[in-house]
N, C-alpha and C positions, 0 to 999 in steps of 0.2 A: 504494500500500500504506500503510495507516494503521499506524503503529508504536506498540508498547506501551512501548517504552523510549526513552530519549534517548541518541543516539550522538554520540560525539566521535571524529573522525578525526585521526590524527596520522601524518604521514610521519616516518620515522626521521630522526635528525640526520645532518648531512653525514658521509660516510664516505670512506675512501681511494678506493673505487671511483668515487664521485662526483667527487672532486678530480682523479683521473687519467683520467676518462671511460672506465671499464672496465665492461663488462656483468658483473654477478655475480648469478646466479640459483642454482637448486638443481640438482644438488649444487654446493656451493661448492668451486671448484677451488683457491682460495686465500682466505685470510682477509683481509677488508677491514674493519678496525674503524672505529669512529667517530674522527673527527679531534678535535682540541681544540675547534675551532669547533663541531663537531657536538655535543659534550658541553655546551658553553655554550648552544647553541640549546635543548637540552632542559631544562637547569637553569632557564633563563629562563621557560619556560612552566609549570613545576610549580605556581606559585601559582594558575593558572587551572584546575587539576585537583583542587582540594581536595574536591569533591563526588563524585568518581568512586567507584562501587561495585565495578566489575569491570574488569580489564585483560586484553585479549586481544592477542596479538602473533604476527606471523610468526616462524618459527624460524630465519630467516637472521640471521647475526651482527649486522649493523648495527641491525636491528630488536630483536633480543634485548638488545643493550647499551642501547638506548634504553629498553626496557621495564624493565630492571634498575635504571636510574637512578631512574625514576619509582616503581617498586615499593619501593625502599629508602626514598625520601623520604615516600611515602604509607603505607607499611607495609601494602601490599596484595599478594596473591599474583598471579602471572602465569599465564595459561593460554595455551599455545602452540598454534597451529593451522596446519597446512600449507596450508589454503585461503587464508591471508593472504600467502603467498609472492609474490615478484615473478614476472612472466611468465617462463616457461621459454623461454629464448632458444636452446635446442637447441645446435647446433654453434657458435653465437656466444658461448656462455657462457665468460667469461674473456677475451674479445676486446675490442678497442677499439669504442666505440659506433658510430663512423662505418661500420664494416663491416656492422653490422646494418642501419643505415639505407640503405646503398647496396644491399643485397639487396632491400629493400622498395620501392625507387623505382618508382612507377607501379603498385604492387600494393596490394590491399585487405587491410590488417592484420587486419580482422575475419574474413576468410575464409582467407587464405594463412598458413601456418605456416612458420617457419624450420625447416629440416630437423631432425627429432628434438625439436621444440619445440611451443609452444602458439600459438594465434592469440588475438586480442582477445576473441572470443566465448567461448573456453575460460575465460579469466580472469574475464570477466563472469559466466559461469555459476557458477563456484566461489565468487566473492565474494558473489553473491546467495544461493547455497545456505547460505553461512555466516551471512548475516543472517537468513534464514528459520529456521535452527537456533536462533539467539539469541532470536528472537521466540517460538518455541515453548517455550523453556526458561525465559525470564525475563519479569518484568513490573515496570514502574515502577522500573527501574534506570537509573543513569547509567553507560554502558558506553564505555570507551576502546578503540578499535581502532587498533593500531599496525601499519602496513604500509608499502607502497611506492607510488610515484607512480601507476603504471598501475592496480593494483587499486582504489586509493582514487579516482582520477579516473573510472574506469568506474562505481563505486558512486555517486559524486556525480552523474554525468551521468544515471544511471538515475532518481535522485530529482528531478532538474531537468526530466525529461521529454525529454532530448536523445536523439534517435534516432541509430542507427549512421551513417546517411548524413550527419548534421550534426555528428558528434563532432569531426572535425578542424577544422571551421569555428568551432565554439562553444567547444571545449576547447583553445584555443590554448596554447602554452607559457606565456604570461603568466598564464593562468587556472588552470593545473594546480597542484596542491598542491606547495609547495616543501619542501626538506629542513627538518625541525624546525618545520614549520607545523602548527598545530592549527585544525581547522574543525569546526563543528557540522553534522551531517547533517540534523537536524530540530529 
């Protein structure tokens, strides 16, 4: 897909859910705000964002707080979009991360869903629908997308031509976007 806009992907700053290895998706069962480290991560990248025209963000607290810091410094409005939310982890929402991963041992995360949750294909579909929406609505804009590791990693993999069957081999933990990390999509 040839893009009409320039996209910058930003994973929210470190939050308490990251620090304590707790899954936090929608609806948020408990608030997990940014940590002091997370706030500093975002403050540090603001100079790289001076040419941003539009800010879109997930409406989950850690992403909202990230967007608010940037919005305040750049004097730009934020548009929240639920398509940018973290994967719906279903019954594992609010639980320790290891429980979710134990459930998926030997299972294909692109096909299998956590009970009452989404699979990776669901997330990929909604993040790509969001990008198509932006492409229809805007032209020649520098757009910041603030989201979470999985949606951003799936979006990035799509534009690198990484197929589902190769996702886990090529998008290893060391290659996935880190908290407070900014990347260009195109």
